[in-house]
LOPAZA-336312 format. One record per residue (C-alpha): x, y, z; residue in one letter. Coordinates in steps of 0.2 Angstrom, whole numbers, plus 5000, padded with zeros to 4 digits. Example, Ala and Ser with C-alpha at 12.3 -4.5 7.8 and 13.67 -1.06 7.14 Angstrom:
<pts>
506249785039A/506849955036S/
</pts>
This chain:
<pts>
560657575471M/559457455478R/560557305476L/562157385482E/563357265490G/562357115484K/562956965474T/561856885461A/561856735449I/560656755433V/560456595423T/560156615404G/560956785407G/561756805390A/560156865380S/558356915381G/557556935399F/559156875407G/560257005399A/559057135404G/559057075422I/560957075423V/561057245416R/559757305429K/560457225444F/562257285439A/561557465437A/560757445455E/562457405462G/562457215462A/563957105456R/563256985444V/563756815438M/563056785420V/562756605418A/562356535401D/562656395389L/563256525377N/564956575385L/565356705372T/563656795374G/563856785393A/565656865392K/564957005382E/563657045395I/564757015409A/566157135402D/564757265399E/564157255417C/565757225426G/565157045430G/565856865429I/565456745415A/565256565417V/564656425405E/563356315413V/562056185408N/560756215422V/559956045419A/561555955423D/562055925441R/563955925438A/563956085428S/562856175441V/564156115455A/565556185445V/564656355444M/564256345462A/566156325466E/566656475455L/565256575463A/565956535481A/567756585475L/567156745466E/565856805479F/566756735495G/565256635499G/563456595493V/562656735482P/561356845490D/560156825475I/559756685462L/558756715447V/558156555438N/557956635421N/558556505409A/557156425399G/556656345383V/555156295373T/554556175360H/553856235344L/551956255343P/551156085339A/549655975345P/550155905362L/550055725355D/551355765342E/552755845353I/554255735353S/554855645369E/556555735366E/555755905366D/554755865381F/556255805391D/557255955386R/555856075391V/555655995408L/557455985411A/557856165407V/556256245414N/555956135429A/557456015434K/558556165434S/557656255448V/557856095458F/559756085455L/560056265458M/559056245475A/560156095480Q/561756185476A/561356355484F/559956345497V/561056255510P/562156395511G/560756525511M/560056435526K/561656435535K/561856625532R/559956655536G/559556755521S/559356745502G/558156795488A/557656685474I/556756735458C/556056615446N/555556685429I/554056585425A/552656635412S/550856685410T/550856515400A/550856435418G/549256535422V/548256555406S/548956425394P/549056455375R/548556305364P/549856205355R/551156255369L/550556115380S/552156055389W/552956225389Y/551356285398N/551456135410A/553356175414S/552956355419K/551456295429G/552656185438W/553856325441M/552456435449I/551956295461T/553756265465A/553956445469T/552556445482K/553156275489A/554956345491M/554356505498A/553256425512V/554656305517E/556056425516L/555256585524A/555756535542P/557556515536A/557556695530G/557456655511I/556156735500R/555656655484V/554556735471N/554156725452A/553856835438V/552656795425N/553056885408P/551956885393V/552756845377A/554256965374G/555457035362E/556756905365T/557556765354P/556156645360L/554756745353L/554856665336K/554856495344S/553256535354F/552356595338M/553056455326G/553556595314E/553756775315D/552456865303T/551457015304P/549856915305D/550456805319I/551156955329R/549457035327A/548556885334K/549756875349F/549657065352L/547757055352S/547756955368T/548757085377I/547657235383P/549157355384I/549457315366G/551357275366R/552557135369F/553557135385S/555257205385L/556857135395P/556757295405S/554957265411D/555457095418I/557057165425A/556257295434N/555057175442A/556457055447A/557457195454C/556057245466Y/555657065471L/557557035475C/557857195484S/557557235502D/556057335497E/555157175495A/555657105512S/553857055516M/553556985499V/553756795496T/552756665486G/552056785474V/552056755455A/551956935448M/551156945431E/552057075420V/550957045406D/550057205400G/548457135407G/548356965397R/547856865413C/546456975418I/
</pts>
């Protein structure tokens, strides 16, 4: 029960890594708001975990503001923990062939959302004098894969943003960390690979020394530690949960 009595918001919580984080946080005692564009999926996970579901577009200021109002009502104030997990990618292609629409979408969901969430919740955390923020970045931001250029860049942005936020917010009692997953068994895996075939899977797995894709539980365990009081001296890290890919 490492998060007993804590409140948390997990964006993109209806599936994949996000759903794994919601389940882990709830099992460790937190009351969790499952925030996702997919309200039906969010409700399923929230009902399973005794949490709250909310439909949100994390790249839209008005939508984030509505979510923040609901969180204040449900939690009685600003949540203790924010997990910026919502993310998208573009399909693998040469960098000069990615559409502007895809570029804008990737940067809006993967980068602008962190900015909007900070503007919505950091003031309250400062006033309270505590808070933990965890950004789900990627090994792509450390060791980019070819043909995923602008996705790579968005995750590099998130890692730098994590460190910038951490150094600025530490005096206010707010810790900010990131988790860098390797490709995982989530709905986004096919998008990363372009298509899901045994040959392409084998090619991806050959870059991971441990020899398997990451699981939602792997990322959830890391996020739980970083957001718990056990990590009270940890801020500004981008923890690689990657089976050794970035070595």
